[in-house]
N, C-alpha and C positions, 0 to 999 in steps of 0.2 A: 645282168640280172641281180647278182648278189649286191652290186654297188647300188642299184636302185632300191633294193630291200633295205640295205643298210642306211641309205639316205632317208628312206621313209621312216625307218625306226628312229634315226637321229632326229628327224623333224617331230616325230611324236614325243620323243623324250624332251626336246626343246620346248614343245608346246606345253607338256606337263610341268616342266620346270618353270616356265613363264607363269602358268596358272598358279603353281605353288607359291611362287614369289609374289604374285598378285594377291593371293589369299593371305600370305604372310604380311604383306604391306597393309592390306585391308585390316587384318587382325591387329597390327600395331596401331593403326589409326583408331580402331574401335577401343583398344586398350587405353590409348591416350585420352580419348573422349570420355571413356568411363572413369579414368583417373581424375579428369577435370570435374566431372559431375560429382564424384565422391568428395573432392575437396570443397566444391560449392555447397554440397549437402552438409558437410561438417561445419563449414563457416556459418551456414544458416542455422544449424543446430546450436552452435555457440551463441549466436545472436539471440535466438529464441530463449536459451537458458538465461542469458544476461537480462533479457526483457522480463522474464518470469521472476528473477531475483529482484529486479527493480520494482516490479509490481508488488511482490511480497513485502519489500521494505516500505513501500508507500502505504500499503494496507496496515502494516504494523505501526507506522508513524501516525496514520490517521486514527487508529484505535487508541494509541497512547494519547494523542491530542484530545480525542473524545473523552477518555478517562479523566484527563486533567480538567477539561471543561466541566465534566460532571462533578468532580471533587470541588471545583471552584463554586459551582452552582449550589452544592450542598452547604458549603461554608457560608455563602451569602444568605441562603435560607435560614441557617442556624442563627446568623447575626441578626437577621430581620426578626426572627422569633424572640431573640433576647431583647432586641429593641422594643418590640411590642410589649413584652412582659415588663420591661423597665418602665415604659410609658404608663402601663396600667398600674404598676406599683406607685409611680410618681403621682398619678391622678388620685389614687387611694390615699396616699400620704397628704396630698393637698387638701382633700376633703376632710381628713382628720384634723389637720391644722386649722382649717377654716371653722370647723365645729368648735375647736378649743378657743379660737379667737372670739367667736360669737358668744360662747359661754362666758368668757372673761369680760366681754363688753356688757353682757347682761348683769353680771355680778357687780361691775363698776357702776352701772346705772342704779342698781338696787342700793349699793352702799352710799351713793350720793344722795339718794332719796331718804335714806335712813338718817343721814346727818342733818 
């Protein structure tokens, strides 16, 4: 009877030990899987950070390019205005010279008639 009780007790302990080992083994698997997920999460986080930095750099580059184009456009508009002003001044000068030529021609005609 003692042997049967001891055997039953040993079987219970063996069962408990097997269950504990199973839990321990399961826990180790869960830990390994968790560790793998953590590594994947960190890798994805790094990729996301790199993508965000690349996006910021692209936005900065685009803004710089836009600013350069705006400055070039301003310079072209200024040059165009200077050209228009120079053309207007040239037209005014041409009118003045034509008026002088017409006056000189009239004086020449008068002086020829006077002779």
